[in-house]
Structure formats: C-alpha cells, structure tokens
C-alpha positions in Angstrom: 0.1 -0.1 0.4 2.5 2.5 1.1 4.5 2.0 -2.0 1.8 2.7 -4.4 0.8 5.4 -2.9 4.1 6.6 -3.7 4.0 5.6 -7.3 0.5 7.5 -7.8 2.2 10.4 -6.4 4.9 10.4 -8.5 2.6 9.8 -11.5 0.6 12.8 -10.6 3.9 14.8 -10.1 4.8 13.9 -13.2 1.7 14.9 -15.0 1.8 18.6 -13.3 5.3 19.1 -14.3 4.0 19.3 -17.9 4.9 22.9 -19.1 1.3 23.8 -20.0 -1.8 24.2 -18.8 -3.1 20.9 -19.4 -1.1 19.2 -17.1 -3.5 20.4 -14.6 -6.8 19.2 -15.3 -5.3 15.9 -16.4 -3.1 15.8 -12.9 -6.4 16.6 -10.8 -8.1 14.0 -12.6 -5.5 11.4 -12.2 -5.2 12.1 -8.6 -8.9 11.9 -8.3 -8.7 8.4 -10.0 -5.8 7.3 -7.5 -8.0 8.7 -4.7 -5.1 10.8 -3.4 -7.4 13.7 -2.0 -7.2 17.6 -2.8 -4.6 18.0 -0.1 -2.2 15.7 -1.5 -3.0 17.1 -5.4 -2.1 20.7 -4.3 0.8 19.6 -2.3 2.1 17.6 -5.7 1.1 20.8 -7.6 3.3 22.9 -5.4 6.1 20.4 -5.5 5.8 20.7 -9.2 6.4 24.5 -8.9 9.3 24.4 -6.7 10.7 21.9 -9.5 9.8 24.8 -11.9 11.7 27.3 -9.8 14.6 25.3 -9.9 14.9 24.8 -13.5 13.5 28.0 -14.7 15.9 30.2 -12.4 19.3 29.3 -13.7 17.6 29.3 -17.2 16.5 33.1 -16.8 19.9 34.0 -15.3 22.0 32.8 -18.0 19.7 34.6 -20.4 20.0 37.8 -18.5 23.6 37.3 -18.5 24.1 36.6 -22.5 21.7 39.3 -23.7 22.1 42.0 -21.5 24.5 43.8 -23.7 22.4 43.0 -26.9 20.9 46.2 -29.0 18.2 43.4 -30.0 17.2 42.7 -26.3 17.2 46.3 -25.8 14.9 47.2 -28.8 12.7 43.9 -28.0 12.3 45.2 -24.2 11.2 48.9 -25.5 8.8 47.4 -27.7 7.3 45.1 -24.7 6.7 47.9 -22.7 5.0 50.0 -25.2 3.0 47.0 -25.9 2.1 46.2 -22.1 1.2 49.9 -21.9 -1.3 49.8 -24.5 -2.9 46.6 -23.4 -3.4 48.4 -20.2 -1.4 45.4 -18.8 0.5 48.3 -16.7 1.3 48.0 -13.5 3.7 51.1 -13.1 7.2 51.2 -12.6 7.5 49.1 -9.2 4.2 47.1 -9.2 3.1 45.7 -5.7 3.6 41.9 -4.5 0.0 42.0 -5.1 -0.1 43.3 -8.7 2.8 40.6 -9.1 0.5 37.9 -7.7 -2.3 38.5 -9.8 0.5 38.7 -12.7 1.7 35.4 -12.0 -2.1 34.1 -11.7 -3.2 35.8 -15.4 -0.3 34.7 -17.2 1.9 31.9 -15.7 4.8 31.5 -12.6 7.6 32.1 -15.1 6.4 35.9 -16.5 5.7 36.6 -12.7 9.0 35.6 -11.7 10.6 37.3 -14.4 8.6 40.5 -13.8 9.8 39.7 -10.0 13.2 39.7 -10.8 13.2 43.0 -12.8 11.7 44.9 -9.9 14.3 43.5 -7.4 12.8 40.3 -5.8 15.4 38.0 -5.0 14.9 34.0 -5.4 13.0 33.4 -2.4 10.8 36.4 -2.5 10.2 36.4 -6.5 9.3 32.5 -6.4 6.8 32.9 -3.6 4.9 35.7 -5.2 5.0 33.6 -8.4 4.2 30.3 -6.9 1.5 32.0 -4.9 -0.3 33.3 -8.1 0.2 29.9 -9.8 -1.4 28.2 -6.8 -4.5 30.5 -6.7 -5.1 29.4 -10.5 -4.5 25.7 -9.9 -7.0 26.0 -7.2 -9.9 27.1 -9.2 -8.7 25.0 -12.0 -8.6 22.0 -9.2 -12.0 22.6 -8.2 -13.6 23.3 -11.8 -12.2 20.1 -13.2 -13.6 18.0 -9.8 -16.9 19.6 -10.0 -17.4 18.9 -13.5 -15.9 15.3 -13.3 -18.6 14.6 -10.6 -21.5 16.2 -12.7 -20.2 14.1 -15.9 -18.8 11.0 -14.6 -16.3 11.3 -17.3 -12.8 12.6 -16.2 -11.2 12.8 -19.5 -14.4 15.0 -20.9 -14.3 16.8 -17.7 -10.4 17.7 -18.5 -11.0 18.8 -22.0 -13.7 20.7 -21.5 -11.6 22.9 -18.7 -8.7 23.0 -21.2 -10.8 24.4 -23.7 -12.4 26.9 -21.1 -8.9 28.2 -20.3 -7.9 29.2 -23.5 -11.6 30.3 -25.1 -12.8 32.1 -21.6 -9.9 34.7 -21.7 -10.2 35.2 -25.4 -13.6 35.9 -25.0 -13.6 38.4 -22.0 -10.6 40.1 -24.2 -13.2 40.4 -26.7 -15.5 41.9 -24.4 -13.3 44.3 -23.1 -12.4 45.8 -26.6 -13.9 49.3 -26.9 -16.7 49.3 -29.3 -16.1 51.2 -32.7 -19.1 52.6 -34.6 -19.2 52.3 -37.9 
C-alpha cells in the first residue's frame, strides 16, 4: 500500500510538471482516480512549482547574462513595454507584490518571476510571489475540474472541457473588453 501511494504521487507529479496548462486538469483527474485527495494533489502541484523554480531560475539568469548588452534585447524590451502599456497591462514602474501575484495568476509563474526579478525581488521572494499566483490558478482549475467530473462522470471529458475553457474564456473576455467602434 505505501509504495503504491508513492507511485501514484510520482505519476501525478510527473503530469503536473508538464509545462503547459493541460497538465493541471489531467493531473487533477489522475489524482482523483488514485483517490489521493485534494490536499495531496495541491501539495504535489506545489512541488511541481518548486521544480519549475529550480529549472527556470538558472535558465533565466543565463539568458539575462548573455543578452544584457544585446541591442536586439534592448529594442525588444522597449517594444514589449510599449505593448504592455497599450494593452492596459501596466502595473507602473514598481508593481506591488499583490500585482505580481495577480500577474502570475493571469499569465504564468515564469512571467511572474521574471517581472518580480526585474523589480528587485530575489529568488525566494520572487518565487513566493509567482507560486502564490499559480497556486490560486491551480485551486480554481482543480475545483472546476473535480466539479465537472462529478457532474459528467467522465474525467477525460471534464479535463478537455476545462482545457478548452482555459483558452476560450480569456479570449472571449478580451473580446468583450475591446472598445466598440461605431461604423
């Protein structure tokens, strides 16, 4: 029994470590199938975020080191800042930690960490912010996936619907927020 529990935990952790949003509903359904419970599922997702931090941070630092004097990088950052200002996604020159948590929630923890790094947060503080936003995102998807699975009785269908919703709902909301142009 104990070795089976750890094998199931390793399976779910592996799915959570998949670097795109589809890993969340699939991992939640797998954890539910293995009857791991929501606390174990959340703990495994948290561990996957810590793994992400340990893999992403050195890559980010290497990227910063090798591109800091690049003209292309300077032009890219200037155009990126302009694009962010146009989209209304501008938290000011020094965003609060709460704004960075919301950024991590709305985009992804790697973007949240990169922006936190740009605003002077170190490894622990920056990843705490990024993981907090990602854990909120995970919690919402976990509850949605489990609720839909209970209604449909089909974990695969529930996971597919949640994944589609993850991509379609934000696009619809963006479309609704666009200013109406009278023709």
